[in-house]
MITI-438495 format. One line per 4 residues: number of its first residue (from 0); their letters; for each residue x, y, z of C-alpha. Coordinates in steps of 0.5 Angstrom, whole numbers, plus 500, padded with zeros to 3 digits. Each point is the difference from the previous one (the first is absolute). Layout:
! residues N
NUM) a) X,Y,Z ~ ...
! end
This chain:
! residues 452
0) mlln) 251,922,190 ~ 499,493,502 ~ 500,501,508 ~ 494,497,503
4) fsmk) 497,494,496 ~ 495,498,506 ~ 496,506,498 ~ 493,498,497
8) aqes) 498,501,493 ~ 494,504,502 ~ 504,504,505 ~ 505,503,494
12) dlke) 499,502,493 ~ 502,495,495 ~ 508,501,498 ~ 504,497,495
16) ftle) 506,496,502 ~ 504,500,494 ~ 506,495,498 ~ 505,505,501
20) eylg) 498,502,507 ~ 499,492,502 ~ 507,499,497 ~ 503,505,504
24) yvkk) 497,496,507 ~ 503,494,497 ~ 507,502,499 ~ 501,504,506
28) fhpl) 496,496,505 ~ 499,493,498 ~ 504,495,505 ~ 503,496,494
32) vkqa) 503,506,496 ~ 503,502,507 ~ 503,493,500 ~ 503,500,493
36) dlki) 503,507,502 ~ 504,496,506 ~ 504,496,494 ~ 504,507,499
40) seaq) 501,500,507 ~ 502,493,500 ~ 505,501,494 ~ 503,506,504
44) aklm) 501,496,506 ~ 504,495,496 ~ 504,505,497 ~ 502,503,507
48) karg) 502,493,502 ~ 504,498,494 ~ 504,507,501 ~ 501,498,508
52) afdp) 505,495,497 ~ 505,505,499 ~ 499,504,506 ~ 506,500,504
56) klea) 501,496,506 ~ 503,501,507 ~ 502,493,504 ~ 503,499,507
60) dfsk) 502,493,503 ~ 502,500,507 ~ 502,493,504 ~ 504,499,507
64) keyg) 501,494,504 ~ 503,501,507 ~ 501,494,505 ~ 504,499,506
68) dkny) 502,507,501 ~ 503,499,493 ~ 498,504,493 ~ 500,495,495
72) yslf) 498,504,495 ~ 497,507,498 ~ 498,501,493 ~ 497,506,496
76) ngsf) 499,501,493 ~ 496,506,497 ~ 499,501,493 ~ 497,505,495
80) kipt) 498,497,493 ~ 498,504,494 ~ 497,495,494 ~ 501,504,493
84) wygi) 496,498,493 ~ 505,496,497 ~ 501,495,506 ~ 506,504,502
88) evka) 500,500,508 ~ 504,505,504 ~ 501,499,507 ~ 503,503,506
92) afdn) 501,496,507 ~ 503,501,507 ~ 503,494,504 ~ 502,500,507
96) negi) 501,493,503 ~ 504,498,507 ~ 501,494,504 ~ 504,495,503
100) ylnp) 497,494,495 ~ 499,505,494 ~ 501,496,494 ~ 506,503,496
104) entv) 496,501,494 ~ 496,505,504 ~ 506,504,503 ~ 500,507,499
108) pnng) 504,506,503 ~ 499,503,506 ~ 496,506,497 ~ 496,495,496
112) ltsl) 500,499,492 ~ 497,504,495 ~ 499,498,493 ~ 497,503,493
116) gisi) 499,496,494 ~ 496,498,494 ~ 497,493,497 ~ 499,500,493
120) plgq) 497,494,496 ~ 504,499,494 ~ 495,494,497 ~ 493,499,502
124) glwi) 497,506,503 ~ 504,506,497 ~ 495,502,494 ~ 494,497,503
128) nerm) 498,497,507 ~ 494,499,505 ~ 500,507,502 ~ 500,503,494
132) sdlr) 495,495,497 ~ 495,501,505 ~ 501,508,500 ~ 499,500,492
136) kakt) 494,495,501 ~ 497,504,505 ~ 500,507,496 ~ 497,496,494
140) yqkl) 494,497,505 ~ 498,507,501 ~ 498,500,493 ~ 497,493,500
144) neae) 496,502,506 ~ 497,506,497 ~ 498,496,494 ~ 497,495,504
148) rniq) 497,505,504 ~ 497,504,494 ~ 497,493,497 ~ 497,498,507
152) vtni) 497,507,500 ~ 497,500,493 ~ 497,493,502 ~ 496,503,506
156) lyda) 498,506,496 ~ 498,496,494 ~ 495,496,505 ~ 498,506,503
160) ivsy) 498,503,494 ~ 496,494,497 ~ 496,500,507 ~ 498,507,498
164) inwk) 498,498,493 ~ 496,495,503 ~ 497,504,504 ~ 498,505,495
168) rsyd) 497,495,495 ~ 496,497,506 ~ 498,507,502 ~ 498,501,492
172) evel) 496,494,500 ~ 496,502,506 ~ 498,507,497 ~ 498,496,494
176) yrny) 495,495,503 ~ 498,506,505 ~ 498,504,494 ~ 496,494,496
180) lkna) 497,498,507 ~ 497,507,500 ~ 498,500,493 ~ 497,493,501
184) gvry) 496,502,506 ~ 497,506,496 ~ 498,496,494 ~ 497,495,505
188) dgvl) 496,506,503 ~ 498,502,493 ~ 497,493,498 ~ 496,500,506
192) klie) 497,506,498 ~ 499,498,493 ~ 497,494,503 ~ 495,503,504
196) qgdk) 498,505,494 ~ 499,493,496 ~ 505,502,495 ~ 505,494,502
200) aaid) 498,493,502 ~ 502,498,507 ~ 505,495,498 ~ 504,506,498
204) siea) 501,501,507 ~ 503,493,502 ~ 505,502,494 ~ 502,507,503
208) gitv) 500,497,507 ~ 505,494,498 ~ 505,506,497 ~ 500,504,506
212) ktrr) 501,493,504 ~ 506,499,495 ~ 503,507,501 ~ 499,499,507
216) lnle) 504,494,500 ~ 505,503,496 ~ 501,506,504 ~ 501,495,507
220) nael) 505,496,496 ~ 504,507,498 ~ 500,503,507 ~ 503,493,503
224) klmk) 506,501,495 ~ 500,507,502 ~ 501,499,507 ~ 505,495,499
228) skld) 504,504,495 ~ 500,506,506 ~ 502,495,505 ~ 506,498,495
232) lsny) 502,507,499 ~ 500,502,507 ~ 506,495,501 ~ 504,505,496
236) iwte) 498,506,504 ~ 504,502,507 ~ 502,506,504 ~ 507,502,502
240) ntip) 500,496,506 ~ 498,494,496 ~ 493,500,502 ~ 495,497,495
244) lelt) 494,504,497 ~ 494,498,498 ~ 497,502,493 ~ 492,503,501
248) dsll) 495,502,496 ~ 502,507,500 ~ 505,499,495 ~ 499,499,493
252) pdkn) 505,497,495 ~ 503,505,494 ~ 495,501,495 ~ 506,502,495
256) iekt) 505,495,501 ~ 500,497,493 ~ 502,507,498 ~ 505,501,505
260) ilet) 503,493,502 ~ 506,500,495 ~ 502,507,503 ~ 499,498,507
264) lnlt) 505,494,499 ~ 505,504,496 ~ 498,496,493 ~ 498,506,496
268) efte) 506,499,495 ~ 499,492,500 ~ 502,500,493 ~ 507,502,502
272) itie) 501,495,506 ~ 507,497,500 ~ 503,495,505 ~ 507,503,501
276) nhpk) 499,501,507 ~ 495,495,502 ~ 500,497,507 ~ 500,493,498
280) lnal) 506,501,495 ~ 504,504,505 ~ 499,495,505 ~ 503,494,496
284) qski) 505,505,498 ~ 502,501,507 ~ 500,492,501 ~ 505,500,494
288) ailt) 504,505,503 ~ 500,496,507 ~ 501,493,497 ~ 506,503,496
292) idrk) 503,503,506 ~ 500,493,503 ~ 503,497,494 ~ 506,504,500
296) lqan) 501,498,507 ~ 499,493,498 ~ 505,501,495 ~ 505,504,505
300) silp) 500,493,504 ~ 504,497,495 ~ 506,504,501 ~ 505,497,506
304) klnv) 499,503,507 ~ 507,504,501 ~ 500,505,505 ~ 506,504,503
308) syny) 500,505,506 ~ 506,504,502 ~ 500,504,507 ~ 505,505,503
312) lsep) 502,499,507 ~ 502,505,505 ~ 500,502,507 ~ 495,505,502
316) safe) 505,505,502 ~ 505,498,493 ~ 494,500,495 ~ 503,506,496
320) dyrf) 507,497,500 ~ 498,495,494 ~ 505,494,500 ~ 499,495,494
324) edyk) 502,494,503 ~ 494,501,505 ~ 494,497,497 ~ 496,494,499
328) igvh) 498,497,494 ~ 495,494,498 ~ 498,496,493 ~ 494,496,499
332) fsfp) 499,495,494 ~ 495,495,498 ~ 497,497,494 ~ 496,494,499
336) lflr) 503,496,494 ~ 494,498,496 ~ 495,506,502 ~ 494,496,499
340) kera) 496,503,505 ~ 502,507,497 ~ 499,498,493 ~ 493,497,501
344) nlkl) 498,507,504 ~ 502,504,495 ~ 496,496,495 ~ 494,500,504
348) aklk) 501,508,501 ~ 500,501,492 ~ 494,495,499 ~ 496,505,505
352) vqdt) 502,506,496 ~ 498,497,493 ~ 494,497,503 ~ 498,507,502
356) elsl) 502,503,494 ~ 495,496,496 ~ 495,502,505 ~ 501,507,498
360) syer) 500,499,493 ~ 493,496,500 ~ 497,505,505 ~ 502,506,496
364) eslm) 497,497,494 ~ 494,498,504 ~ 499,507,502 ~ 500,503,494
368) nkie) 495,495,497 ~ 495,501,506 ~ 500,507,500 ~ 499,500,492
372) aqkq) 494,495,501 ~ 497,505,506 ~ 501,506,495 ~ 496,496,495
376) eins) 495,498,505 ~ 498,507,503 ~ 499,503,493 ~ 496,494,498
380) fkkq) 495,501,507 ~ 500,507,498 ~ 497,499,493 ~ 495,494,503
384) rsin) 498,505,505 ~ 498,505,495 ~ 496,495,495 ~ 496,498,506
388) selv) 499,507,502 ~ 497,501,493 ~ 496,493,501 ~ 497,503,507
392) snye) 498,506,497 ~ 496,496,494 ~ 497,495,505 ~ 497,506,504
396) qmln) 497,503,494 ~ 497,494,498 ~ 497,499,508 ~ 497,507,499
400) aeer) 497,499,494 ~ 497,494,502 ~ 497,503,507 ~ 497,505,495
404) lftm) 497,495,496 ~ 497,497,507 ~ 497,506,502 ~ 496,500,493
408) gess) 498,493,501 ~ 505,497,494 ~ 505,496,504 ~ 500,496,506
412) lfli) 503,500,507 ~ 504,493,498 ~ 503,504,494 ~ 502,506,505
416) nsre) 503,495,505 ~ 504,497,494 ~ 503,507,498 ~ 501,502,507
420) ntlv) 504,493,502 ~ 504,501,493 ~ 502,507,502 ~ 502,498,508
424) saql) 504,494,497 ~ 504,506,495 ~ 501,504,506 ~ 502,495,504
428) snis) 505,498,494 ~ 502,507,501 ~ 502,500,507 ~ 504,493,499
432) lana) 504,504,494 ~ 501,506,504 ~ 503,495,506 ~ 504,496,495
436) ylna) 503,507,497 ~ 502,502,507 ~ 502,493,502 ~ 505,500,493
440) svsl) 502,507,502 ~ 502,498,507 ~ 503,493,498 ~ 505,504,495
444) fkti) 502,504,507 ~ 501,494,503 ~ 505,498,494 ~ 504,506,500
448) anpe) 500,500,508 ~ 501,507,501 ~ 497,502,506 ~ 502,507,501
! end
C-alpha cells in the first residue's frame, strides 16, 4: 500500500506503483475530484429549493391601535395556503377584527370569520408556471450536473495519467542511459588495458573517454527530467485528509503498463465503443430539455391572465351549516394588445433550443470521427512499436558482431561507438513509441469520458 512516501529508497525494497493503484488514489482523494462530486450535491440542493415552492405556508398578521383610551382598531388575519402543481392554490383563513374606527370592509362577526377557498388560473399558469418550470428544470439539472461532473473527473484523470506516462518514459530513459554509461565505463577500462599492452593506440582512450562523458551528460539530463516528472506526478497523490504526498525512489512505474493500460482504462473492447451515453451528449440533451421548458413557459406567457377565486365564508361555530349566499369571489384579467415582448421572448427561446440542437448534432459527429481516428492511431502505434523492436534487435546483433571484430583487431572503437549510438537512438525511439501508444490510449479514454 502507498502509505509512507517519505521513506528512502535504501530503507525499503523497490516496489512497483501500478497505474491501477495510482488511479485509485486519484479517484478517491484528489481535491479536484472531490470538488467535481460537489456538483451532485449542488443539483440536489437546487431540487430541494424548487420543491420548496410547493411547501404549504402558514401566515399570521396582527395590528392594533389604541389612543386616548379608545380602541381604534384591532386586526388579526391568519391563513394556511397549499400551492398545487397546476397553479391552483387552496387557502383557509381566519379573520377577527374589532374597533370603533374599523374600516367597514374589515367588519366581521363577534366570533370572527373563517374562510375556505380556491384560486384557479384559467389562462397563464394553468399548464405551466414558474414553480412548475423551476421544479422540472431542477430535476433536469441533476442529469446535467452529473454529466458535467463526469467530464470534469475525466479531465482530471487524463492529466493524472499523462503525468504517470511521462514518469514512466523518464524512468525508462534513465535506466537506458545508466546501462550504456556502465558499458562505456567497462569499454574505457578495457581500452586502457589494451593500450598498456601495446595493442591499441593511445588516441583510443580519448575516444572512449568522450563516449563516457557523453553518456554521463545524457544520464544527468535524463535524471533531471525524471525528477521533474516525479514532482509533477506528486500533484495527483493525496491522502484521505487532503494531505499531499511525495513520490520517492522507493516506487517504480508499472513495467507492464503497455499490456494492461487498455484493461485499466476499460478499453479492452474499444472496437465496440458507442457514444449513446456520452457525458457531453447527455449534457447537451439536458440543456435542450431545460431550454425547452423555458420555451414552453414563454409560449404560455402569450395567453391572457385570467385568475378566478372562490372563498366560502362562515362563522367558526356555523361552519358546518353551508350557506351558498355567504361567499367571496374574485376575477382578475389582463392581456397586452400587441404581445411584442412576449413574442420576442418566445422567439429567443426557440433560437436557443435550435442553437443547442445544432451543437448536439455537431458534437455527436465530431465524437464519432475522433474516436475512430484514435482507434486507428492506437493500432498504428502498436505496429510501429513492433517494427521498431525488430530494428532494436537487429542493431544489437550488429553491435555484438562489431565488438567481436574489435576484440580480434578487425574493427575500431569509432565503428563500435557508431553502432552503439544507432542502437541507443533505436531504443529511445522504442520508448518514444511506447509513450505515444500510451498517450493515444489515454486520449481515447478522455474522448469517451467514462471515468468509472
